[in-house]
C-alpha positions as CSV (number, residue, x, y, z in Angstrom):
1,M,-12.2,-0.6,7.3
2,K,-10.4,2.6,8.0
3,K,-9.8,5.1,5.2
4,S,-6.1,4.6,5.4
5,D,-6.5,0.8,4.9
6,N,-8.2,1.3,1.6
7,P,-5.7,0.6,-1.2
8,F,-7.7,2.6,-3.8
9,I,-7.0,6.1,-2.5
10,F,-5.7,8.9,-4.8
11,T,-2.6,10.4,-3.2
12,T,-0.1,13.1,-4.4
13,G,2.4,10.5,-5.3
14,T,-0.1,8.7,-7.5
15,I,0.4,11.4,-10.2
16,A,3.6,13.1,-9.0
17,F,5.9,10.1,-9.5
18,P,4.6,9.3,-13.0
19,I,5.0,12.9,-14.1
20,A,8.5,13.1,-12.6
21,F,9.5,9.8,-14.4
22,V,8.3,11.2,-17.8
23,M,9.9,14.5,-17.2
24,I,13.3,12.8,-16.7
25,L,13.0,11.2,-20.1
26,W,12.4,14.6,-21.7
27,L,15.2,16.2,-19.8
28,V,17.6,13.5,-21.1
29,Y,16.5,14.1,-24.6
30,W,16.7,17.9,-24.2
31,F,20.3,17.5,-22.9
32,E,21.2,15.5,-26.0
33,I,19.8,18.2,-28.3
34,R,21.1,21.1,-26.3
35,F,24.7,19.9,-26.1
36,N,24.8,17.9,-29.3
37,V,25.6,14.6,-27.7
38,I,24.2,11.1,-28.5
39,F,23.6,8.6,-25.7
40,N,22.7,5.6,-28.0
41,S,25.9,3.8,-27.0
42,W,24.5,3.7,-23.5
43,G,21.7,1.4,-24.6
44,V,21.5,-2.4,-24.3
45,Y,24.0,-4.2,-26.5
46,P,23.1,-7.9,-26.3
47,R,25.5,-10.4,-24.9
48,S,28.4,-8.0,-24.4
49,V,29.8,-6.9,-21.1
50,E,29.8,-3.3,-22.2
51,G,26.2,-3.5,-23.2
52,L,25.1,-4.5,-19.7
53,K,25.1,-0.8,-18.6
54,G,22.1,-0.3,-21.0
55,I,20.0,-2.4,-18.7
56,L,19.9,0.6,-16.4
57,F,20.2,3.5,-18.8
58,S,18.4,2.4,-22.0
59,P,14.9,3.3,-20.9
60,F,15.9,7.0,-20.5
61,I,17.4,7.2,-24.1
62,H,15.3,7.9,-27.2
63,G,16.2,8.3,-30.8
64,S,13.7,11.0,-31.8
65,V,10.9,13.2,-30.5
66,K,8.4,10.9,-32.1
67,H,9.9,7.9,-30.3
68,L,9.9,9.8,-27.0
69,F,6.3,11.1,-27.4
70,N,5.0,7.6,-28.3
71,N,6.4,6.3,-25.1
72,S,5.5,9.3,-22.8
73,I,1.7,9.1,-23.0
74,P,1.5,5.4,-22.3
75,L,4.0,5.6,-19.5
76,L,2.1,8.4,-17.8
77,V,-1.2,6.6,-18.0
78,L,0.2,3.2,-17.0
79,T,2.4,4.3,-14.2
80,T,-0.5,6.4,-12.8
81,A,-2.7,3.3,-12.8
82,L,0.1,1.3,-11.2
83,F,0.6,3.7,-8.4
84,Y,-3.2,4.0,-7.8
85,F,-4.3,0.4,-7.9
86,Y,-1.1,-1.3,-6.7
87,R,0.4,1.4,-4.4
88,K,2.4,-1.1,-2.2
89,E,3.9,-3.0,-5.0
90,S,4.4,-0.1,-7.5
91,W,8.1,0.7,-6.9
92,K,9.1,-2.9,-6.9
93,V,7.2,-3.6,-10.1
94,L,8.7,-0.5,-11.8
95,L,12.3,-0.9,-10.6
96,F,12.6,-4.7,-10.9
97,G,10.6,-4.6,-14.1
98,L,13.1,-2.1,-15.6
99,L,16.1,-4.3,-14.7
100,L,14.6,-7.6,-15.8
101,T,13.2,-6.3,-19.0
102,G,16.6,-4.9,-19.9
103,F,18.3,-8.1,-18.9
104,F,16.1,-10.3,-21.0
105,T,16.6,-7.9,-23.9
106,W,20.3,-8.3,-23.4
107,L,19.9,-12.1,-23.6
108,I,17.7,-12.4,-26.7
109,G,18.3,-9.2,-28.6
110,R,19.9,-8.7,-32.0
111,P,23.5,-7.3,-32.0
112,S,22.5,-3.7,-32.0
113,Y,21.9,-0.9,-29.5
114,H,18.4,-1.2,-28.0
115,I,17.1,2.1,-26.5
116,G,13.8,3.5,-25.3
117,A,11.2,2.9,-22.6
118,S,8.9,0.8,-24.7
119,G,10.0,-2.3,-22.9
120,I,8.7,-0.8,-19.6
121,V,5.4,0.1,-21.4
122,Y,4.9,-3.5,-22.4
123,M,5.8,-4.7,-18.9
124,L,3.2,-2.4,-17.3
125,V,0.5,-3.4,-19.9
126,S,1.2,-7.0,-19.3
127,F,1.3,-6.7,-15.5
128,L,-1.9,-4.6,-15.2
129,F,-3.8,-6.8,-17.5
130,F,-3.0,-10.2,-16.1
131,K,-3.0,-9.1,-12.5
132,G,-6.5,-7.7,-12.9
133,V,-7.8,-10.8,-14.6
134,F,-6.2,-13.1,-12.0
135,S,-7.5,-11.0,-9.1
136,S,-11.2,-11.7,-9.9
137,Y,-12.0,-8.2,-8.4
138,Y,-14.3,-6.1,-10.4
139,R,-12.3,-2.9,-10.2
140,L,-9.1,-4.5,-11.4
141,I,-10.9,-6.5,-14.0
142,A,-12.4,-3.2,-15.3
143,L,-8.8,-1.8,-15.4
144,S,-7.7,-4.9,-17.5
145,L,-10.5,-4.2,-20.0
146,I,-9.5,-0.6,-20.3
147,I,-5.8,-1.6,-20.8
148,V,-6.9,-4.0,-23.6
149,F,-9.0,-1.2,-25.2
150,L,-6.2,1.4,-25.1
151,Y,-3.1,-0.7,-25.8
152,G,-4.3,-4.1,-27.2
153,G,-2.8,-3.1,-30.5
154,L,0.7,-3.1,-29.0
155,L,0.6,-6.9,-29.1
156,W,1.6,-6.9,-32.8
157,Y,5.0,-5.3,-32.0
158,V,6.3,-8.2,-30.0
159,F,7.0,-9.7,-33.4
160,P,9.6,-8.5,-35.9
161,I,7.1,-6.8,-38.2
162,E,8.8,-3.4,-38.6
163,K,12.4,-2.7,-39.1
164,G,14.1,-0.5,-36.5
165,I,11.8,-1.5,-33.6
166,S,13.2,-3.5,-30.7
167,W,10.6,-6.3,-30.7
168,E,12.9,-8.2,-28.4
169,G,12.5,-5.4,-25.7
170,H,8.8,-5.5,-26.2
171,L,8.6,-9.3,-25.8
172,S,10.9,-9.1,-22.8
173,G,8.6,-6.6,-21.1
174,L,5.5,-8.6,-21.9
175,F,7.1,-11.7,-20.4
176,V,8.3,-9.9,-17.2
177,G,4.9,-8.3,-16.6
178,F,3.3,-11.7,-16.9
179,L,5.7,-13.2,-14.4
180,F,5.1,-10.3,-12.0
181,S,1.4,-10.8,-12.1
182,F,2.0,-14.1,-10.3
183,F,4.9,-13.1,-8.2
184,F,3.6,-10.0,-6.5
185,K,0.7,-10.6,-4.1
186,T,-1.9,-7.9,-3.6
187,N,-4.2,-7.5,-0.7
188,I,-7.5,-6.8,-2.4
189,E,-10.1,-4.7,-0.5
190,K,-12.7,-7.1,0.8
191,P,-16.3,-6.2,-0.2
192,K,-18.5,-5.0,2.6
193,I,-20.7,-7.7,4.2
194,Y,-24.1,-6.4,5.2
195,K,-26.0,-7.6,8.2
196,W,-28.5,-9.6,6.2
197,E,-25.7,-11.4,4.4
198,Q,-24.2,-12.8,7.6
199,D,-24.8,-16.5,8.6
200,D,-26.3,-15.7,12.0
201,Y,-28.8,-13.2,10.6
202,S,-32.4,-13.6,11.8
203,E,-35.4,-11.7,10.4
204,E,-37.3,-12.0,13.6
205,E,-34.7,-10.1,15.5
206,D,-34.1,-7.4,12.8
207,A,-35.6,-4.1,14.0
208,F,-36.3,-3.0,10.5
209,M,-38.1,-6.2,9.4
210,K,-40.4,-5.9,12.4
211,H,-42.1,-3.0,10.6
212,F,-43.6,-5.5,8.1
213,D,-46.2,-8.2,8.6
214,E,-46.1,-11.7,7.0
215,N,-47.7,-10.3,3.8
216,G,-45.0,-7.6,3.4
217,N,-47.3,-4.8,4.5
218,F,-45.8,-1.9,6.5
219,V,-46.9,-1.8,10.1
220,E,-46.3,1.3,12.2
221,L,-45.0,0.3,15.6
222,Q,-45.7,2.3,18.7
223,K,-42.9,3.7,20.8
224,E,-42.6,2.5,24.3
225,D,-43.6,5.8,25.8
226,E,-46.8,5.8,23.6
227,I,-48.0,2.4,24.9
228,P,-50.8,3.0,27.5
229,E,-50.1,1.9,31.1
230,V,-51.9,-1.2,32.4
231,H,-52.7,-2.3,35.9
232,K,-53.5,-5.6,37.5
233,E,-56.9,-6.4,38.9
234,S,-57.3,-8.3,42.1
235,N,-58.7,-11.2,40.1
236,D,-55.9,-12.7,38.1
237,A,-58.3,-14.4,35.8
238,E,-59.5,-11.2,34.4
239,P,-57.4,-9.7,31.5
240,L,-55.3,-6.7,32.1
241,K,-57.1,-3.4,31.2
242,P,-55.5,-0.2,30.2
243,K,-55.7,2.6,32.7
244,V,-57.7,5.4,31.2
245,T,-57.9,8.9,32.7
246,I,-60.9,11.1,31.7
247,R,-61.0,14.8,32.4
248,Y,-64.2,16.9,32.3
249,T,-64.4,20.7,32.0
250,F,-67.6,22.4,33.0
251,K,-68.5,25.8,31.8
252,K,-71.3,28.0,33.3
253,K,-73.8,29.5,31.0
254,G,-72.8,32.9,29.8
255,E,-69.1,32.2,30.1
């Protein structure tokens, strides 16, 4: 496999796009504070034509610094994981997830303005978790376990347990991420198959295994140029004998 074919390669975009996304959220909130404007009316207002614009704009609007901060860290972590592990599908998951999460919130939400990027957070948590589990690939399963460890507590907020929180947006994001885990197909890097794992592998033909005898003891093999030359005798019945050259050096007395 070529290096460029490996889906798990850290690129500049892996961290640049998530940072840019979070920066846009902070710029929008800064603009509200700086010019004393409120964009809440641009949020999702369920089952109204005017509220449809919130499907696109609501993730960029937040009611307070705490609200924005609570969404910023998970978004940065989750989108980075998305762009690293699912690079080819990342933009589709993020953009279509934003639209569908907002649309389902528009369908099932209470008659109130729903704002914030928490729906996308839940969509990413759901997608990364279920996709990793369904893939049966150890790296993605490990990612799923990390997601559960970090954000498993978010599951409680898909129910109306706290006033002022758009549990409908959370539930919509969770449902969309679950659907995406089936819909988007991912080409998982195939594990390397070694020579001894192949079906046509033969120990007798393996150059490395020839260094061991039947008891598993190491046997040092001679190289071809170290094997003594042999010559044939006139009588074929006699065994071949190695050709040996003996050199004598005579020294006179006193030398």
